[in-house]
All heavy atoms as a GROMACS GRO file, in nm:
protein
  593
    1TRP      N    1  -0.083  -1.207  -0.027
    1TRP     CA    2  -0.059  -1.211   0.114
    1TRP      C    3  -0.102  -1.081   0.177
    1TRP      O    4  -0.123  -0.982   0.109
    1TRP     CB    5   0.087  -1.244   0.143
    1TRP     CG    6   0.186  -1.154   0.076
    1TRP    CD1    7   0.240  -1.169  -0.047
    1TRP    CD2    8   0.242  -1.032   0.128
    1TRP    NE1    9   0.326  -1.065  -0.075
    1TRP    CE2   10   0.329  -0.980   0.032
    1TRP    CE3   11   0.225  -0.963   0.248
    1TRP    CZ2   12   0.401  -0.862   0.051
    1TRP    CZ3   13   0.297  -0.844   0.265
    1TRP    CH2   14   0.384  -0.798   0.169
    2ARG      N   15  -0.112  -1.080   0.304
    2ARG     CA   16  -0.154  -0.961   0.379
    2ARG      C   17  -0.047  -0.928   0.483
    2ARG      O   18   0.011  -1.015   0.544
    2ARG     CB   19  -0.285  -0.986   0.452
    2ARG     CG   20  -0.398  -1.022   0.362
    2ARG     CD   21  -0.495  -0.909   0.360
    2ARG     NE   22  -0.612  -0.947   0.283
    2ARG     CZ   23  -0.659  -0.874   0.185
    2ARG    NH1   24  -0.603  -0.761   0.154
    2ARG    NH2   25  -0.765  -0.912   0.119
    3LEU      N   26  -0.029  -0.799   0.502
    3LEU     CA   27   0.057  -0.752   0.610
    3LEU      C   28  -0.028  -0.660   0.695
    3LEU      O   29  -0.074  -0.556   0.648
    3LEU     CB   30   0.178  -0.676   0.554
    3LEU     CG   31   0.267  -0.611   0.660
    3LEU    CD1   32   0.328  -0.717   0.750
    3LEU    CD2   33   0.375  -0.529   0.592
    4LEU      N   34  -0.055  -0.701   0.815
    4LEU     CA   35  -0.140  -0.624   0.904
    4LEU      C   36  -0.063  -0.586   1.030
    4LEU      O   37   0.015  -0.665   1.082
    4LEU     CB   38  -0.263  -0.707   0.943
    4LEU     CG   39  -0.348  -0.761   0.829
    4LEU    CD1   40  -0.452  -0.858   0.880
    4LEU    CD2   41  -0.414  -0.648   0.754
    5VAL      N   42  -0.087  -0.466   1.077
    5VAL     CA   43  -0.030  -0.421   1.203
    5VAL      C   44  -0.144  -0.418   1.304
    5VAL      O   45  -0.246  -0.352   1.280
    5VAL     CB   46   0.036  -0.281   1.190
    5VAL    CG1   47   0.085  -0.231   1.324
    5VAL    CG2   48   0.149  -0.285   1.088
    6ASP      N   49  -0.127  -0.488   1.414
    6ASP     CA   50  -0.229  -0.493   1.518
    6ASP      C   51  -0.269  -0.352   1.559
    6ASP      O   52  -0.184  -0.263   1.570
    6ASP     CB   53  -0.174  -0.570   1.638
    6ASP     CG   54  -0.280  -0.598   1.743
    6ASP    OD1   55  -0.315  -0.502   1.816
    6ASP    OD2   56  -0.328  -0.712   1.752
    7LYS      N   57  -0.397  -0.333   1.581
    7LYS     CA   58  -0.450  -0.201   1.615
    7LYS      C   59  -0.376  -0.137   1.733
    7LYS      O   60  -0.355  -0.016   1.737
    7LYS     CB   61  -0.599  -0.211   1.646
    7LYS     CG   62  -0.666  -0.078   1.663
    7LYS     CD   63  -0.816  -0.092   1.670
    7LYS     CE   64  -0.878   0.046   1.664
    7LYS     NZ   65  -1.010   0.047   1.607
    8ARG      N   66  -0.332  -0.219   1.828
    8ARG     CA   67  -0.260  -0.166   1.945
    8ARG      C   68  -0.128  -0.100   1.907
    8ARG      O   69  -0.075  -0.019   1.982
    8ARG     CB   70  -0.233  -0.277   2.046
    8ARG     CG   71  -0.358  -0.339   2.105
    8ARG     CD   72  -0.324  -0.458   2.189
    8ARG     NE   73  -0.269  -0.561   2.100
    8ARG     CZ   74  -0.216  -0.676   2.140
    8ARG    NH1   75  -0.206  -0.702   2.269
    8ARG    NH2   76  -0.172  -0.764   2.054
    9TYR      N   77  -0.074  -0.136   1.790
    9TYR     CA   78   0.057  -0.086   1.750
    9TYR      C   79   0.052   0.010   1.631
    9TYR      O   80   0.156   0.056   1.584
    9TYR     CB   81   0.150  -0.204   1.718
    9TYR     CG   82   0.167  -0.294   1.837
    9TYR    CD1   83   0.096  -0.413   1.847
    9TYR    CD2   84   0.250  -0.258   1.943
    9TYR    CE1   85   0.110  -0.495   1.958
    9TYR    CE2   86   0.264  -0.339   2.054
    9TYR     CZ   87   0.194  -0.457   2.060
    9TYR     OH   88   0.207  -0.537   2.171
   10GLN      N   89  -0.068   0.040   1.583
   10GLN     CA   90  -0.081   0.132   1.471
   10GLN      C   91  -0.048   0.274   1.517
   10GLN      O   92  -0.060   0.309   1.633
   10GLN     CB   93  -0.222   0.124   1.413
   10GLN     CG   94  -0.247  -0.008   1.345
   10GLN     CD   95  -0.389  -0.022   1.291
   10GLN    OE1   96  -0.469   0.070   1.296
   10GLN    NE2   97  -0.420  -0.140   1.240
   11GLY      N   98  -0.004   0.355   1.421
   11GLY     CA   99   0.030   0.493   1.451
   11GLY      C  100   0.171   0.511   1.504
   11GLY      O  101   0.208   0.620   1.546
   12ARG      N  102   0.250   0.404   1.500
   12ARG     CA  103   0.388   0.411   1.550
   12ARG      C  104   0.492   0.406   1.439
   12ARG      O  105   0.611   0.398   1.466
   12ARG     CB  106   0.414   0.296   1.647
   12ARG     CG  107   0.325   0.300   1.770
   12ARG     CD  108   0.358   0.186   1.862
   12ARG     NE  109   0.265   0.184   1.974
   12ARG     CZ  110   0.278   0.103   2.077
   12ARG    NH1  111   0.378   0.018   2.083
   12ARG    NH2  112   0.190   0.105   2.174
   13GLY      N  113   0.446   0.404   1.312
   13GLY     CA  114   0.539   0.401   1.200
   13GLY      C  115   0.580   0.263   1.155
   13GLY      O  116   0.660   0.249   1.063
   14ILE      N  117   0.524   0.160   1.218
   14ILE     CA  118   0.562   0.022   1.184
   14ILE      C  119   0.518  -0.012   1.041
   14ILE      O  120   0.596  -0.064   0.962
   14ILE     CB  121   0.503  -0.078   1.285
   14ILE    CG1  122   0.562  -0.052   1.423
   14ILE    CG2  123   0.526  -0.222   1.240
   14ILE    CD1  124   0.490  -0.123   1.536
   15GLY      N  125   0.393   0.017   1.009
   15GLY     CA  126   0.342  -0.012   0.874
   15GLY      C  127   0.414   0.069   0.768
   15GLY      O  128   0.447   0.016   0.662
   16ARG      N  129   0.440   0.195   0.795
   16ARG     CA  130   0.511   0.280   0.699
   16ARG      C  131   0.652   0.226   0.673
   16ARG      O  132   0.696   0.219   0.560
   16ARG     CB  133   0.519   0.424   0.750
   16ARG     CG  134   0.601   0.514   0.658
   16ARG     CD  135   0.582   0.660   0.689
   16ARG     NE  136   0.447   0.703   0.659
   16ARG     CZ  137   0.401   0.729   0.536
   16ARG    NH1  138   0.481   0.717   0.433
   16ARG    NH2  139   0.277   0.769   0.517
   17GLU      N  140   0.720   0.185   0.778
   17GLU     CA  141   0.856   0.131   0.761
   17GLU      C  142   0.852   0.000   0.683
   17GLU      O  143   0.935  -0.023   0.594
   17GLU     CB  144   0.923   0.110   0.896
   17GLU     CG  145   1.064   0.055   0.886
   17GLU     CD  146   1.161   0.141   0.807
   17GLU    OE1  147   1.144   0.265   0.804
   17GLU    OE2  148   1.255   0.084   0.747
   18ALA      N  149   0.757  -0.087   0.716
   18ALA     CA  150   0.746  -0.215   0.643
   18ALA      C  151   0.716  -0.190   0.496
   18ALA      O  152   0.779  -0.251   0.408
   18ALA     CB  153   0.637  -0.301   0.706
   19LEU      N  154   0.622  -0.100   0.466
   19LEU     CA  155   0.588  -0.072   0.328
   19LEU      C  156   0.703  -0.004   0.255
   19LEU      O  157   0.728  -0.032   0.138
   19LEU     CB  158   0.461   0.015   0.322
   19LEU     CG  159   0.404   0.040   0.184
   19LEU    CD1  160   0.380  -0.089   0.106
   19LEU    CD2  161   0.273   0.119   0.196
   20THR      N  162   0.776   0.081   0.323
   20THR     CA  163   0.894   0.145   0.262
   20THR      C  164   0.995   0.039   0.221
   20THR      O  165   1.050   0.044   0.110
   20THR     CB  166   0.957   0.245   0.360
   20THR    OG1  167   0.863   0.350   0.386
   20THR    CG2  168   1.085   0.305   0.305
   21GLN      N  169   1.018  -0.058   0.308
   21GLN     CA  170   1.115  -0.163   0.277
   21GLN      C  171   1.067  -0.252   0.162
   21GLN      O  172   1.145  -0.289   0.075
   21GLN     CB  173   1.145  -0.246   0.401
   21GLN     CG  174   1.227  -0.167   0.501
   21GLN     CD  175   1.274  -0.251   0.619
   21GLN    OE1  176   1.294  -0.371   0.607
   21GLN    NE2  177   1.291  -0.187   0.732
   22VAL      N  178   0.938  -0.286   0.161
   22VAL     CA  179   0.883  -0.365   0.051
   22VAL      C  180   0.897  -0.289  -0.080
   22VAL      O  181   0.942  -0.344  -0.181
   22VAL     CB  182   0.735  -0.402   0.077
   22VAL    CG1  183   0.670  -0.458  -0.048
   22VAL    CG2  184   0.725  -0.501   0.192
   23ALA      N  185   0.859  -0.162  -0.081
   23ALA     CA  186   0.868  -0.081  -0.203
   23ALA      C  187   1.013  -0.071  -0.252
   23ALA      O  188   1.040  -0.080  -0.372
   23ALA     CB  189   0.810   0.058  -0.179
   24THR      N  190   1.106  -0.055  -0.160
   24THR     CA  191   1.247  -0.047  -0.197
   24THR      C  192   1.295  -0.177  -0.262
   24THR      O  193   1.363  -0.175  -0.365
   24THR     CB  194   1.333  -0.014  -0.073
   24THR    OG1  195   1.292   0.113  -0.022
   24THR    CG2  196   1.480  -0.011  -0.106
   25LEU      N  197   1.258  -0.290  -0.204
   25LEU     CA  198   1.296  -0.419  -0.260
   25LEU      C  199   1.235  -0.443  -0.398
   25LEU      O  200   1.302  -0.490  -0.489
   25LEU     CB  201   1.255  -0.532  -0.164
   25LEU     CG  202   1.334  -0.542  -0.035
   25LEU    CD1  203   1.267  -0.641   0.060
   25LEU    CD2  204   1.478  -0.581  -0.061
   26VAL      N  205   1.107  -0.411  -0.410
   26VAL     CA  206   1.037  -0.432  -0.537
   26VAL      C  207   1.097  -0.345  -0.647
   26VAL      O  208   1.123  -0.390  -0.758
   26VAL     CB  209   0.885  -0.406  -0.519
   26VAL    CG1  210   0.814  -0.400  -0.652
   26VAL    CG2  211   0.823  -0.512  -0.430
   27ARG      N  212   1.123  -0.220  -0.613
   27ARG     CA  213   1.182  -0.128  -0.712
   27ARG      C  214   1.323  -0.172  -0.749
   27ARG      O  215   1.361  -0.167  -0.867
   27ARG     CB  216   1.184   0.014  -0.657
   27ARG     CG  217   1.231   0.112  -0.761
   27ARG     CD  218   1.214   0.254  -0.715
   27ARG     NE  219   1.248   0.342  -0.825
   27ARG     CZ  220   1.298   0.462  -0.810
   27ARG    NH1  221   1.319   0.511  -0.690
   27ARG    NH2  222   1.326   0.536  -0.915
   28ALA      N  223   1.403  -0.216  -0.652
   28ALA     CA  224   1.538  -0.263  -0.679
   28ALA      C  225   1.538  -0.385  -0.770
   28ALA      O  226   1.635  -0.408  -0.844
   28ALA     CB  227   1.610  -0.295  -0.549
   29ASP      N  228   1.428  -0.460  -0.768
   29ASP     CA  229   1.415  -0.578  -0.853
   29ASP      C  230   1.370  -0.541  -0.995
   29ASP      O  231   1.350  -0.627  -1.078
   29ASP     CB  232   1.316  -0.676  -0.789
   29ASP     CG  233   1.335  -0.818  -0.837
   29ASP    OD1  234   1.449  -0.858  -0.865
   29ASP    OD2  235   1.233  -0.890  -0.849
   30GLY      N  236   1.352  -0.410  -1.021
   30GLY     CA  237   1.320  -0.365  -1.156
   30GLY      C  238   1.175  -0.331  -1.181
   30GLY      O  239   1.138  -0.295  -1.292
   31ALA      N  240   1.090  -0.341  -1.079
   31ALA     CA  241   0.948  -0.311  -1.099
   31ALA      C  242   0.928  -0.161  -1.120
   31ALA      O  243   1.006  -0.078  -1.071
   31ALA     CB  244   0.868  -0.357  -0.978
   32THR      N  245   0.824  -0.128  -1.191
   32THR     CA  246   0.790   0.012  -1.215
   32THR      C  247   0.670   0.057  -1.133
   32THR      O  248   0.638   0.176  -1.130
   32THR     CB  249   0.759   0.036  -1.364
   32THR    OG1  250   0.651  -0.049  -1.404
   32THR    CG2  251   0.881   0.008  -1.450
   33GLU      N  252   0.606  -0.040  -1.066
   33GLU     CA  253   0.490  -0.006  -0.984
   33GLU      C  254   0.468  -0.115  -0.879
   33GLU      O  255   0.519  -0.226  -0.891
   33GLU     CB  256   0.364   0.010  -1.069
   33GLU     CG  257   0.322  -0.118  -1.138
   33GLU     CD  258   0.202  -0.100  -1.229
   33GLU    OE1  259   0.164   0.014  -1.258
   33GLU    OE2  260   0.146  -0.202  -1.271
   34LEU      N  261   0.392  -0.077  -0.777
   34LEU     CA  262   0.354  -0.170  -0.671
   34LEU      C  263   0.203  -0.158  -0.655
   34LEU      O  264   0.150  -0.048  -0.646
   34LEU     CB  265   0.424  -0.132  -0.540
   34LEU     CG  266   0.391  -0.214  -0.416
   34LEU    CD1  267   0.430  -0.360  -0.435
   34LEU    CD2  268   0.462  -0.155  -0.294
   35LEU      N  269   0.134  -0.272  -0.657
   35LEU     CA  270  -0.010  -0.275  -0.643
   35LEU      C  271  -0.049  -0.330  -0.507
   35LEU      O  272   0.019  -0.417  -0.453
   35LEU     CB  273  -0.074  -0.362  -0.752
   35LEU     CG  274  -0.051  -0.318  -0.896
   35LEU    CD1  275  -0.108  -0.423  -0.992
   35LEU    CD2  276  -0.112  -0.183  -0.923
   36THR      N  277  -0.159  -0.279  -0.455
   36THR     CA  278  -0.218  -0.333  -0.333
   36THR      C  279  -0.368  -0.313  -0.343
   36THR      O  280  -0.417  -0.251  -0.438
   36THR     CB  281  -0.160  -0.266  -0.206
   36THR    OG1  282  -0.202  -0.343  -0.092
   36THR    CG2  283  -0.204  -0.122  -0.191
   37SER      N  284  -0.441  -0.364  -0.248
   37SER     CA  285  -0.586  -0.343  -0.247
   37SER      C  286  -0.633  -0.342  -0.102
   37SER      O  287  -0.562  -0.388  -0.012
   37SER     CB  288  -0.658  -0.453  -0.326
   37SER     OG  289  -0.637  -0.579  -0.266
   38TYR      N  290  -0.753  -0.289  -0.084
   38TYR     CA  291  -0.810  -0.286   0.050
   38TYR      C  292  -0.961  -0.294   0.040
   38TYR      O  293  -1.021  -0.258  -0.061
   38TYR     CB  294  -0.769  -0.160   0.127
   38TYR     CG  295  -0.833  -0.033   0.076
   38TYR    CD1  296  -0.953   0.012   0.129
   38TYR    CD2  297  -0.775   0.041  -0.025
   38TYR    CE1  298  -1.013   0.128   0.083
   38TYR    CE2  299  -0.834   0.156  -0.073
   38TYR     CZ  300  -0.952   0.200  -0.018
   38TYR     OH  301  -1.012   0.314  -0.065
   39GLU      N  302  -1.020  -0.344   0.147
   39GLU     CA  303  -1.166  -0.353   0.155
   39GLU      C  304  -1.219  -0.223   0.216
   39GLU      O  305  -1.179  -0.186   0.326
   39GLU     CB  306  -1.205  -0.472   0.242
   39GLU     CG  307  -1.353  -0.499   0.242
   39GLU     CD  308  -1.387  -0.628   0.316
   39GLU    OE1  309  -1.305  -0.721   0.316
   39GLU    OE2  310  -1.497  -0.632   0.375
   40PRO      N  311  -1.305  -0.153   0.144
   40PRO     CA  312  -1.357  -0.027   0.196
   40PRO      C  313  -1.447  -0.049   0.318
   40PRO      O  314  -1.511  -0.153   0.331
   40PRO     CB  315  -1.437   0.032   0.079
   40PRO     CG  316  -1.464  -0.082  -0.013
   40PRO     CD  317  -1.358  -0.185   0.012
   41GLY      N  318  -1.448   0.048   0.407
   41GLY     CA  319  -1.532   0.041   0.525
   41GLY      C  320  -1.470   0.114   0.642
   41GLY      O  321  -1.364   0.177   0.629
   42ASP      N  322  -1.533   0.104   0.756
   42ASP     CA  323  -1.482   0.168   0.876
   42ASP      C  324  -1.340   0.124   0.905
   42ASP      O  325  -1.309   0.005   0.901
   42ASP     CB  326  -1.570   0.134   0.998
   42ASP     CG  327  -1.706   0.202   0.992
   42ASP    OD1  328  -1.720   0.301   0.918
   42ASP    OD2  329  -1.797   0.156   1.063
   43GLY      N  330  -1.253   0.220   0.932
   43GLY     CA  331  -1.114   0.189   0.964
   43GLY      C  332  -1.030   0.150   0.845
   43GLY      O  333  -0.920   0.098   0.862
   44GLU      N  334  -1.079   0.176   0.724
   44GLU     CA  335  -1.005   0.136   0.605
   44GLU      C  336  -0.869   0.207   0.597
   44GLU      O  337  -0.853   0.316   0.651
   44GLU     CB  338  -1.086   0.166   0.479
   44GLU     CG  339  -1.106   0.314   0.452
   44GLU     CD  340  -1.196   0.340   0.334
   44GLU    OE1  341  -1.285   0.258   0.304
   44GLU    OE2  342  -1.177   0.444   0.271
   45PRO      N  343  -0.772   0.144   0.531
   45PRO     CA  344  -0.638   0.200   0.527
   45PRO      C  345  -0.614   0.301   0.415
   45PRO      O  346  -0.499   0.340   0.392
   45PRO     CB  347  -0.550   0.076   0.507
   45PRO     CG  348  -0.636  -0.015   0.426
   45PRO     CD  349  -0.776   0.007   0.479
   46TRP      N  350  -0.718   0.345   0.344
   46TRP     CA  351  -0.698   0.439   0.235
   46TRP      C  352  -0.617   0.561   0.276
   46TRP      O  353  -0.521   0.598   0.204
   46TRP     CB  354  -0.831   0.480   0.172
   46TRP     CG  355  -0.821   0.598   0.080
   46TRP    CD1  356  -0.889   0.715   0.089
   46TRP    CD2  357  -0.736   0.612  -0.035
   46TRP    NE1  358  -0.852   0.800  -0.011
   46TRP    CE2  359  -0.758   0.740  -0.089
   46TRP    CE3  360  -0.642   0.531  -0.096
   46TRP    CZ2  361  -0.690   0.788  -0.201
   46TRP    CZ3  362  -0.574   0.578  -0.208
   46TRP    CH2  363  -0.599   0.705  -0.260
   47PRO      N  364  -0.643   0.629   0.387
   47PRO     CA  365  -0.561   0.746   0.422
   47PRO      C  366  -0.412   0.713   0.435
   47PRO      O  367  -0.326   0.790   0.393
   47PRO     CB  368  -0.619   0.792   0.556
   47PRO     CG  369  -0.760   0.742   0.555
   47PRO     CD  370  -0.754   0.610   0.483
   48PHE      N  371  -0.382   0.597   0.491
   48PHE     CA  372  -0.243   0.553   0.504
   48PHE      C  373  -0.178   0.539   0.366
   48PHE      O  374  -0.070   0.591   0.340
   48PHE     CB  375  -0.238   0.421   0.581
   48PHE     CG  376  -0.104   0.352   0.576
   48PHE    CD1  377   0.000   0.394   0.657
   48PHE    CD2  378  -0.084   0.244   0.491
   48PHE    CE1  379   0.123   0.330   0.652
   48PHE    CE2  380   0.039   0.180   0.486
   48PHE     CZ  381   0.143   0.223   0.567
   49TYR      N  382  -0.247   0.467   0.277
   49TYR     CA  383  -0.192   0.445   0.143
   49TYR      C  384  -0.183   0.575   0.064
   49TYR      O  385  -0.087   0.597  -0.011
   49TYR     CB  386  -0.276   0.342   0.066
   49TYR     CG  387  -0.256   0.201   0.114
   49TYR    CD1  388  -0.364   0.125   0.154
   49TYR    CD2  389  -0.131   0.143   0.119
   49TYR    CE1  390  -0.348  -0.007   0.197
   49TYR    CE2  391  -0.112   0.012   0.162
   49TYR     CZ  392  -0.221  -0.062   0.200
   49TYR     OH  393  -0.203  -0.191   0.242
   50GLN      N  394  -0.280   0.661   0.078
   50GLN     CA  395  -0.280   0.789   0.007
   50GLN      C  396  -0.160   0.873   0.048
   50GLN      O  397  -0.091   0.929  -0.036
   50GLN     CB  398  -0.411   0.864   0.034
   50GLN     CG  399  -0.425   0.990  -0.048
   50GLN     CD  400  -0.559   1.058  -0.021
   50GLN    OE1  401  -0.614   1.050   0.088
   50GLN    NE2  402  -0.609   1.126  -0.120
   51LYS      N  403  -0.132   0.880   0.177
   51LYS     CA  404  -0.015   0.955   0.225
   51LYS      C  405   0.115   0.897   0.172
   51LYS      O  406   0.213   0.968   0.152
   51LYS     CB  407  -0.011   0.956   0.378
   51LYS     CG  408  -0.114   1.043   0.442
   51LYS     CD  409  -0.103   1.034   0.593
   51LYS     CE  410  -0.225   1.094   0.660
   51LYS     NZ  411  -0.225   1.069   0.805
   52PHE      N  412   0.115   0.766   0.149
   52PHE     CA  413   0.235   0.699   0.099
   52PHE      C  414   0.256   0.726  -0.050
   52PHE      O  415   0.365   0.708  -0.102
   52PHE     CB  416   0.224   0.548   0.124
   52PHE     CG  417   0.357   0.478   0.124
   52PHE    CD1  418   0.430   0.467   0.241
   52PHE    CD2  419   0.407   0.423   0.008
   52PHE    CE1  420   0.553   0.402   0.241
   52PHE    CE2  421   0.529   0.358   0.007
   52PHE     CZ  422   0.603   0.347   0.123
   53GLY      N  423   0.149   0.767  -0.120
   53GLY     CA  424   0.160   0.797  -0.262
   53GLY      C  425   0.083   0.706  -0.355
   53GLY      O  426   0.090   0.720  -0.477
   54PHE      N  427   0.007   0.612  -0.299
   54PHE     CA  428  -0.074   0.525  -0.383
   54PHE      C  429  -0.191   0.601  -0.442
   54PHE      O  430  -0.241   0.696  -0.381
   54PHE     CB  431  -0.129   0.408  -0.300
   54PHE     CG  432  -0.031   0.298  -0.275
   54PHE    CD1  433   0.056   0.304  -0.166
   54PHE    CD2  434  -0.025   0.187  -0.358
   54PHE    CE1  435   0.146   0.203  -0.141
   54PHE    CE2  436   0.066   0.084  -0.333
   54PHE     CZ  437   0.152   0.092  -0.224
   55GLU      N  438  -0.235   0.558  -0.560
   55GLU     CA  439  -0.352   0.615  -0.627
   55GLU      C  440  -0.444   0.502  -0.670
   55GLU      O  441  -0.395   0.395  -0.709
   55GLU     CB  442  -0.309   0.696  -0.749
   55GLU     CG  443  -0.221   0.814  -0.713
   55GLU     CD  444  -0.177   0.893  -0.834
   55GLU    OE1  445  -0.185   0.841  -0.948
   55GLU    OE2  446  -0.134   1.007  -0.816
   56PRO      N  447  -0.574   0.525  -0.667
   56PRO     CA  448  -0.667   0.421  -0.713
   56PRO      C  449  -0.649   0.394  -0.863
   56PRO      O  450  -0.625   0.487  -0.941
   56PRO     CB  451  -0.805   0.482  -0.688
   56PRO     CG  452  -0.782   0.594  -0.592
   56PRO     CD  453  -0.643   0.642  -0.616
   57THR      N  454  -0.659   0.268  -0.901
   57THR     CA  455  -0.647   0.231  -1.043
   57THR      C  456  -0.782   0.239  -1.113
   57THR      O  457  -0.788   0.235  -1.235
   57THR     CB  458  -0.595   0.088  -1.059
   57THR    OG1  459  -0.692  -0.003  -1.004
   57THR    CG2  460  -0.459   0.069  -0.993
   58GLY      N  461  -0.890   0.245  -1.034
   58GLY     CA  462  -1.024   0.238  -1.091
   58GLY      C  463  -1.077   0.095  -1.096
   58GLY      O  464  -1.190   0.072  -1.133
   59GLU      N  465  -0.993   0.001  -1.058
   59GLU     CA  466  -1.032  -0.140  -1.060
   59GLU      C  467  -1.083  -0.183  -0.922
   59GLU      O  468  -1.041  -0.131  -0.820
   59GLU     CB  469  -0.913  -0.228  -1.096
   59GLU     CG  470  -0.855  -0.200  -1.233
   59GLU     CD  471  -0.727  -0.280  -1.256
   59GLU    OE1  472  -0.728  -0.403  -1.233
   59GLU    OE2  473  -0.628  -0.218  -1.295
   60ILE      N  474  -1.173  -0.280  -0.924
   60ILE     CA  475  -1.222  -0.346  -0.804
   60ILE      C  476  -1.192  -0.494  -0.821
   60ILE      O  477  -1.224  -0.553  -0.923
   60ILE     CB  478  -1.375  -0.326  -0.785
   60ILE    CG1  479  -1.411  -0.178  -0.785
   60ILE    CG2  480  -1.423  -0.397  -0.660
   60ILE    CD1  481  -1.365  -0.100  -0.665
   61ASP      N  482  -1.126  -0.555  -0.723
   61ASP     CA  483  -1.092  -0.696  -0.730
   61ASP      C  484  -1.153  -0.768  -0.610
   61ASP      O  485  -1.112  -0.744  -0.496
   61ASP     CB  486  -0.940  -0.714  -0.730
   61ASP     CG  487  -0.897  -0.859  -0.744
   61ASP    OD1  488  -0.975  -0.941  -0.795
   61ASP    OD2  489  -0.784  -0.890  -0.701
   62ASP      N  490  -1.251  -0.850  -0.637
   62ASP     CA  491  -1.318  -0.927  -0.531
   62ASP      C  492  -1.367  -0.834  -0.419
   62ASP      O  493  -1.352  -0.863  -0.300
   62ASP     CB  494  -1.224  -1.034  -0.477
   62ASP     CG  495  -1.297  -1.145  -0.402
   62ASP    OD1  496  -1.417  -1.167  -0.430
   62ASP    OD2  497  -1.234  -1.208  -0.315
   63GLY      N  498  -1.422  -0.718  -0.459
   63GLY     CA  499  -1.477  -0.623  -0.364
   63GLY      C  500  -1.375  -0.529  -0.302
   63GLY      O  501  -1.411  -0.443  -0.221
   64GLU      N  502  -1.248  -0.544  -0.339
   64GLU     CA  503  -1.144  -0.457  -0.284
   64GLU      C  504  -1.101  -0.353  -0.387
   64GLU      O  505  -1.094  -0.382  -0.507
   64GLU     CB  506  -1.022  -0.540  -0.241
   64GLU     CG  507  -1.054  -0.632  -0.126
   64GLU     CD  508  -0.930  -0.690  -0.061
   64GLU    OE1  509  -0.817  -0.665  -0.108
   64GLU    OE2  510  -0.947  -0.760   0.041
   65ILE      N  511  -1.072  -0.233  -0.340
   65ILE     CA  512  -1.026  -0.124  -0.425
   65ILE      C  513  -0.877  -0.143  -0.450
   65ILE      O  514  -0.798  -0.158  -0.356
   65ILE     CB  515  -1.055   0.012  -0.359
   65ILE    CG1  516  -1.206   0.028  -0.343
   65ILE    CG2  517  -0.993   0.126  -0.437
   65ILE    CD1  518  -1.247   0.148  -0.261
   66VAL      N  519  -0.839  -0.143  -0.578
   66VAL     CA  520  -0.699  -0.164  -0.617
   66VAL      C  521  -0.628  -0.030  -0.625
   66VAL      O  522  -0.680   0.066  -0.683
   66VAL     CB  523  -0.690  -0.239  -0.751
   66VAL    CG1  524  -0.545  -0.261  -0.792
   66VAL    CG2  525  -0.766  -0.372  -0.744
   67LEU      N  526  -0.508  -0.026  -0.568
   67LEU     CA  527  -0.426   0.095  -0.565
   67LEU      C  528  -0.292   0.068  -0.632
   67LEU      O  529  -0.242  -0.044  -0.631
   67LEU     CB  530  -0.399   0.140  -0.421
   67LEU     CG  531  -0.521   0.163  -0.332
   67LEU    CD1  532  -0.475   0.190  -0.189
   67LEU    CD2  533  -0.604   0.278  -0.385
   68ARG      N  534  -0.232   0.176  -0.686
   68ARG     CA  535  -0.103   0.164  -0.753
   68ARG      C  536  -0.008   0.270  -0.698
   68ARG      O  537  -0.043   0.387  -0.685
   68ARG     CB  538  -0.121   0.186  -0.903
   68ARG     CG  539   0.010   0.195  -0.981
   68ARG     CD  540  -0.012   0.223  -1.129
   68ARG     NE  541  -0.073   0.108  -1.192
   68ARG     CZ  542  -0.192   0.109  -1.252
   68ARG    NH1  543  -0.262   0.220  -1.260
   68ARG    NH2  544  -0.241  -0.001  -1.306
   69LEU      N  545   0.114   0.228  -0.673
   69LEU     CA  546   0.224   0.319  -0.641
   69LEU      C  547   0.321   0.309  -0.757
   69LEU      O  548   0.379   0.203  -0.783
   69LEU     CB  549   0.294   0.277  -0.510
   69LEU     CG  550   0.416   0.360  -0.470
   69LEU    CD1  551   0.375   0.503  -0.439
   69LEU    CD2  552   0.485   0.296  -0.351
   70THR      N  553   0.335   0.419  -0.832
   70THR     CA  554   0.422   0.421  -0.948
   70THR      C  555   0.559   0.472  -0.906
   70THR      O  556   0.570   0.576  -0.840
   70THR     CB  557   0.364   0.510  -1.059
   70THR    OG1  558   0.232   0.462  -1.091
   70THR    CG2  559   0.449   0.507  -1.183
   71PHE      N  560   0.662   0.400  -0.946
   71PHE     CA  561   0.799   0.442  -0.915
   71PHE      C  562   0.851   0.534  -1.025
   71PHE      O  563   0.833   0.504  -1.143
   71PHE     CB  564   0.891   0.320  -0.902
   71PHE     CG  565   0.847   0.222  -0.796
   71PHE    CD1  566   0.827   0.089  -0.826
   71PHE    CD2  567   0.827   0.264  -0.666
   71PHE    CE1  568   0.789  -0.001  -0.729
   71PHE    CE2  569   0.786   0.175  -0.567
   71PHE     CZ  570   0.766   0.041  -0.600
   72PRO      N  571   0.916   0.643  -0.990
   72PRO     CA  572   0.972   0.732  -1.091
   72PRO      C  573   1.078   0.661  -1.174
   72PRO      O  574   1.147   0.571  -1.123
   72PRO     CB  575   1.035   0.847  -1.010
   72PRO     CG  576   1.000   0.823  -0.869
   72PRO     CD  577   0.943   0.687  -0.855
   73ALA      N  578   1.090   0.701  -1.300
   73ALA     CA  579   1.193   0.642  -1.387
   73ALA      C  580   1.331   0.675  -1.331
   73ALA      O  581   1.352   0.781  -1.275
   73ALA     CB  582   1.178   0.696  -1.529
   74ARG      N  583   1.420   0.584  -1.349
   74ARG     CA  584   1.557   0.604  -1.301
   74ARG      C  585   1.641   0.669  -1.406
   74ARG      O  586   1.631   0.657  -1.518
   74ARG     CB  587   1.620   0.472  -1.262
   74ARG     CG  588   1.552   0.412  -1.143
   74ARG     CD  589   1.620   0.287  -1.104
   74ARG     NE  590   1.547   0.223  -0.998
   74ARG     CZ  591   1.598   0.135  -0.917
   74ARG    NH1  592   1.721   0.099  -0.928
   74ARG    NH2  593   1.526   0.080  -0.824
   0.00000   0.00000   0.00000
């Protein structure tokens, strides 16, 4: 699935809050990592994900760069 924030509303913290809540739920369910991907190009979300702590896995899936957010051990 995709979660997109309309360009008119970007830069207001909406995406960061949504991703924070998703990461919290996934981690609470016992996951050790969260994966996402993006299509490279103009306006790509890499800077957003990088600030959040995601790192590239080195994988490409259907032309999209795969990223991983690793959760610290509890």
